[in-house]
Backbone as CSV, one residue per row, in Angstrom:
resi,resn,N_x,N_y,N_z,CA_x,CA_y,CA_z,C_x,C_y,C_z
1,MET,-46.120,1.454,28.850,-45.395,2.400,28.049,-46.204,3.687,27.987
2,THR,-45.550,4.779,28.074,-46.255,6.051,28.044,-46.742,6.341,26.636
3,GLU,-47.669,7.254,26.533,-48.232,7.589,25.235,-47.187,8.200,24.315
4,THR,-46.297,9.006,24.858,-45.261,9.634,24.054,-44.281,8.591,23.537
5,ALA,-43.857,7.655,24.400,-42.915,6.633,23.995,-43.544,5.697,22.972
6,ALA,-44.816,5.397,23.123,-45.483,4.494,22.189,-45.586,5.126,20.809
7,SER,-45.860,6.407,20.750,-46.024,7.041,19.449,-44.685,7.290,18.777
8,SER,-43.614,7.495,19.525,-42.322,7.788,18.908,-41.510,6.536,18.638
9,SER,-41.938,5.367,19.115,-41.147,4.163,18.931,-41.360,3.524,17.565
10,HIS,-42.297,3.998,16.761,-42.563,3.408,15.457,-41.711,4.021,14.361
11,GLY,-40.851,4.967,14.645,-39.977,5.562,13.671,-40.616,6.655,12.839
12,ARG,-41.805,7.054,13.172,-42.447,8.160,12.465,-42.718,9.274,13.464
13,PRO,-42.897,10.452,12.968,-43.119,11.564,13.901,-44.360,11.347,14.755
14,ALA,-44.279,11.812,15.971,-45.399,11.680,16.899,-46.547,12.581,16.458
15,LYS,-47.747,12.075,16.654,-48.926,12.879,16.362,-49.056,13.954,17.423
16,GLN,-49.748,15.001,17.078,-49.990,16.051,18.055,-50.892,15.485,19.151
17,ALA,-50.357,15.381,20.360,-51.144,14.884,21.476,-52.110,15.970,21.915
18,LYS,-53.347,15.536,22.162,-54.312,16.544,22.593,-54.000,16.968,24.022
19,LYS,-54.287,18.186,24.305,-54.009,18.769,25.613,-54.985,18.176,26.628
20,LEU,-54.426,17.594,27.695,-55.265,17.005,28.727,-55.657,18.070,29.742
21,GLY,-56.842,17.931,30.257,-57.303,18.835,31.304,-56.726,18.431,32.645
22,PHE,-57.161,19.119,33.656,-56.665,18.877,35.008,-56.922,17.440,35.448
23,PHE,-58.168,16.978,35.318,-58.517,15.625,35.756,-57.918,14.571,34.842
24,GLY,-57.749,14.898,33.559,-57.097,13.972,32.639,-55.647,13.740,33.009
25,ARG,-54.961,14.805,33.416,-53.563,14.668,33.841,-53.461,13.871,35.138
26,ILE,-54.406,14.072,36.048,-54.399,13.317,37.302,-54.637,11.838,37.030
27,SER,-55.588,11.523,36.157,-55.865,10.113,35.860,-54.673,9.470,35.139
28,LEU,-53.999,10.206,34.261,-52.803,9.680,33.596,-51.717,9.402,34.625
29,PHE,-51.533,10.315,35.565,-50.538,10.125,36.624,-50.855,8.881,37.441
30,VAL,-52.105,8.696,37.834,-52.498,7.542,38.647,-52.269,6.246,37.866
31,ARG,-52.607,6.249,36.577,-52.370,5.049,35.760,-50.886,4.728,35.672
32,GLN,-50.057,5.744,35.518,-48.620,5.517,35.441,-48.057,5.024,36.771
33,VAL,-48.569,5.545,37.879,-48.117,5.085,39.205,-48.479,3.619,39.390
34,ILE,-49.699,3.246,39.022,-50.125,1.848,39.163,-49.273,0.951,38.280
35,GLY,-48.966,1.410,37.069,-48.109,0.640,36.177,-46.718,0.435,36.751
36,GLU,-46.165,1.458,37.390,-44.847,1.326,38.008,-44.897,0.424,39.231
37,LEU,-45.978,0.496,40.007,-46.093,-0.356,41.196,-46.212,-1.828,40.823
38,ARG,-46.730,-2.132,39.646,-46.814,-3.524,39.198,-45.437,-4.095,38.896
39,LYS,-44.456,-3.235,38.654,-43.099,-3.687,38.344,-42.280,-3.995,39.599
40,VAL,-42.781,-3.611,40.767,-42.032,-3.787,42.005,-41.969,-5.265,42.369
41,VAL,-40.763,-5.711,42.727,-40.563,-7.095,43.136,-40.281,-7.111,44.635
42,THR,-41.053,-7.873,45.380,-40.865,-7.972,46.825,-39.698,-8.903,47.110
43,PRO,-38.740,-8.482,47.956,-37.603,-9.367,48.252,-38.037,-10.559,49.096
44,THR,-37.263,-11.639,48.953,-37.524,-12.816,49.782,-37.072,-12.528,51.211
45,ARG,-37.433,-13.423,52.115,-37.045,-13.232,53.517,-35.522,-13.213,53.663
46,GLN,-34.829,-14.111,52.956,-33.370,-14.172,53.051,-32.728,-12.895,52.492
47,GLU,-33.245,-12.392,51.373,-32.721,-11.149,50.809,-32.950,-9.981,51.760
48,LEU,-34.109,-9.947,52.374,-34.424,-8.874,53.316,-33.495,-8.907,54.525
49,LEU,-33.233,-10.104,55.053,-32.317,-10.226,56.188,-30.901,-9.819,55.793
50,ASN,-30.453,-10.251,54.610,-29.112,-9.878,54.150,-28.980,-8.369,54.007
51,MET,-29.970,-7.728,53.385,-29.915,-6.275,53.208,-29.953,-5.559,54.560
52,THR,-30.738,-6.080,55.500,-30.820,-5.481,56.830,-29.472,-5.548,57.539
53,PHE,-28.810,-6.706,57.463,-27.508,-6.842,58.109,-26.457,-5.957,57.451
54,VAL,-26.515,-5.812,56.155,-25.565,-4.936,55.453,-25.760,-3.489,55.912
55,VAL,-27.005,-3.056,56.006,-27.284,-1.677,56.440,-26.835,-1.475,57.878
56,LEU,-27.143,-2.410,58.757,-26.728,-2.275,60.158,-25.210,-2.259,60.293
57,ALA,-24.511,-3.109,59.545,-23.045,-3.123,59.591,-22.484,-1.792,59.101
58,PHE,-23.049,-1.253,58.041,-22.595,0.033,57.523,-22.808,1.142,58.553
59,VAL,-23.951,1.125,59.215,-24.243,2.143,60.231,-23.255,2.030,61.395
60,VAL,-22.936,0.816,61.822,-21.980,0.631,62.922,-20.599,1.135,62.511
61,VAL,-20.172,0.821,61.290,-18.869,1.288,60.806,-18.839,2.812,60.766
62,MET,-19.884,3.423,60.280,-19.923,4.885,60.209,-19.945,5.498,61.607
63,MET,-20.617,4.862,62.562,-20.614,5.360,63.934,-19.203,5.338,64.513
64,VAL,-18.458,4.274,64.238,-17.083,4.178,64.732,-16.216,5.257,64.089
65,VAL,-16.369,5.462,62.777,-15.588,6.484,62.082,-15.884,7.869,62.658
66,VAL,-17.158,8.184,62.838,-17.526,9.497,63.374,-17.025,9.651,64.808
67,PHE,-17.111,8.595,65.620,-16.625,8.666,66.993,-15.120,8.938,67.036
68,VAL,-14.362,8.222,66.215,-12.906,8.397,66.203,-12.547,9.809,65.742
69,LEU,-13.188,10.274,64.666,-12.898,11.624,64.187,-13.281,12.678,65.223
70,ASP,-14.427,12.507,65.871,-14.859,13.450,66.893,-13.868,13.479,68.060
71,PHE,-13.412,12.305,68.463,-12.450,12.223,69.568,-11.135,12.898,69.185
72,LEU,-10.653,12.629,67.967,-9.388,13.226,67.531,-9.503,14.744,67.387
73,PHE,-10.606,15.225,66.810,-10.796,16.667,66.697,-10.922,17.311,68.072
74,GLY,-11.567,16.625,69.002,-11.681,17.142,70.363,-10.322,17.266,71.025
75,LEU,-9.473,16.247,70.834,-8.113,16.331,71.367,-7.347,17.467,70.708
76,GLY,-7.516,17.624,69.404,-6.819,18.693,68.695,-7.265,20.068,69.151
77,VAL,-8.558,20.250,69.329,-9.076,21.543,69.794,-8.600,21.804,71.223
78,GLY,-8.600,20.778,72.060,-8.106,20.936,73.427,-6.634,21.292,73.442
79,TRP,-5.869,20.682,72.578,-4.433,20.981,72.517,-4.191,22.411,72.041
80,VAL,-4.969,22.864,71.037,-4.771,24.203,70.488,-5.205,25.266,71.489
81,PHE,-6.360,25.109,72.114,-6.904,26.171,72.949,-6.543,26.052,74.427
82,ASP,-6.318,24.833,74.908,-5.973,24.654,76.328,-4.478,24.498,76.539
83,GLY,-3.787,24.100,75.531,-2.358,23.841,75.672,-2.091,22.458,76.215
84,SER,-3.140,21.623,76.313,-2.962,20.252,76.761,-3.600,19.303,75.772
85,SER,-3.194,18.055,75.792,-3.745,17.081,74.853,-4.819,16.229,75.486
86,GLN,-5.089,16.410,76.772,-6.120,15.619,77.437,-7.343,16.468,77.671
87,SER,-8.522,15.855,77.442,-9.755,16.590,77.715,-10.065,16.516,79.195
88,LYS,-10.681,17.569,79.722,-10.949,17.636,81.159,-12.326,17.147,81.476
């Protein structure tokens, strides 16, 4: 819990926090980063495989969508500027 959250969670006004210097702010940042990294949960092998397949499937679907739209726009541009519907 951060110092600000700890002091304000008791229902009384927060005390005036002393101004931290440059190195004090860096050390506070590093402590907070380490605290957040301790909360990270590593996925299991099965979860990792499932997430990987979901991402790959999404990428394939988006590739198909972009390909179809690109092809249709290409036909449309060819029809407008060439007067034909087939690309050369």
